[in-house]
PLY file of the C-alpha trace (Angstrom):
ply
format ascii 1.0
element vertex 69
property float x
property float y
property float z
element edge 68
property int vertex1
property int vertex2
end_header
50.82 -124.47 -21.88
50.33 -121.19 -23.76
52.77 -120.53 -26.47
53.99 -117.13 -26.08
55.66 -114.96 -28.67
59.01 -113.03 -27.66
60.45 -110.42 -29.66
64.07 -109.16 -28.94
63.95 -105.61 -27.93
66.82 -105.06 -30.44
64.47 -106.21 -33.19
61.88 -103.49 -32.74
62.04 -99.85 -34.35
60.59 -96.53 -32.91
58.33 -94.72 -34.90
61.32 -92.33 -35.52
63.67 -95.02 -36.81
60.90 -96.21 -39.23
60.31 -92.69 -40.54
63.86 -92.17 -40.98
64.22 -95.60 -42.97
61.34 -94.62 -45.21
62.50 -91.03 -45.79
65.94 -92.15 -47.10
64.54 -93.34 -50.32
62.61 -91.43 -52.52
60.77 -94.00 -53.90
59.86 -95.04 -50.31
58.91 -91.55 -49.44
56.02 -91.25 -51.74
54.56 -94.77 -50.66
55.13 -93.94 -46.83
52.05 -91.83 -46.84
49.95 -94.91 -47.30
52.08 -97.35 -45.26
50.45 -99.77 -42.74
52.60 -101.56 -40.89
51.95 -104.04 -38.20
53.02 -102.60 -34.89
53.20 -103.79 -30.98
52.66 -101.60 -28.07
55.60 -101.08 -25.75
54.74 -99.17 -22.55
53.51 -95.48 -24.23
55.02 -96.22 -27.71
54.63 -98.01 -30.66
57.15 -100.20 -32.15
57.38 -101.80 -35.45
59.34 -105.01 -35.91
62.30 -104.62 -38.01
61.61 -107.71 -39.97
57.99 -106.31 -40.98
59.61 -103.06 -42.08
62.11 -104.80 -44.32
59.58 -107.24 -46.01
57.24 -104.08 -46.84
60.28 -102.17 -48.07
61.33 -105.06 -50.31
57.60 -105.68 -51.50
57.52 -101.89 -52.44
60.78 -101.67 -54.33
59.76 -104.88 -56.28
56.36 -103.73 -57.18
57.98 -100.29 -58.57
60.58 -102.28 -60.44
58.01 -104.60 -62.32
55.70 -101.67 -63.04
58.60 -99.81 -64.77
59.14 -102.92 -67.08
0 1
1 2
2 3
3 4
4 5
5 6
6 7
7 8
8 9
9 10
10 11
11 12
12 13
13 14
14 15
15 16
16 17
17 18
18 19
19 20
20 21
21 22
22 23
23 24
24 25
25 26
26 27
27 28
28 29
29 30
30 31
31 32
32 33
33 34
34 35
35 36
36 37
37 38
38 39
39 40
40 41
41 42
42 43
43 44
44 45
45 46
46 47
47 48
48 49
49 50
50 51
51 52
52 53
53 54
54 55
55 56
56 57
57 58
58 59
59 60
60 61
61 62
62 63
63 64
64 65
65 66
66 67
67 68
């Protein structure tokens, strides 16, 4: 038996949704230029897991806070 990983389609974000989220915060906007997030192919489009994006944002904001302390 082969295990398969399923992802709820509601958990996948389009490139536009990711960009809107990253551009909504000035700190994230500067970091977004170097942003490399894991993505999955959904037909002809790339989709991003909401969980991966939120984790990346949390790390970026925490690293920014710790570097200003």
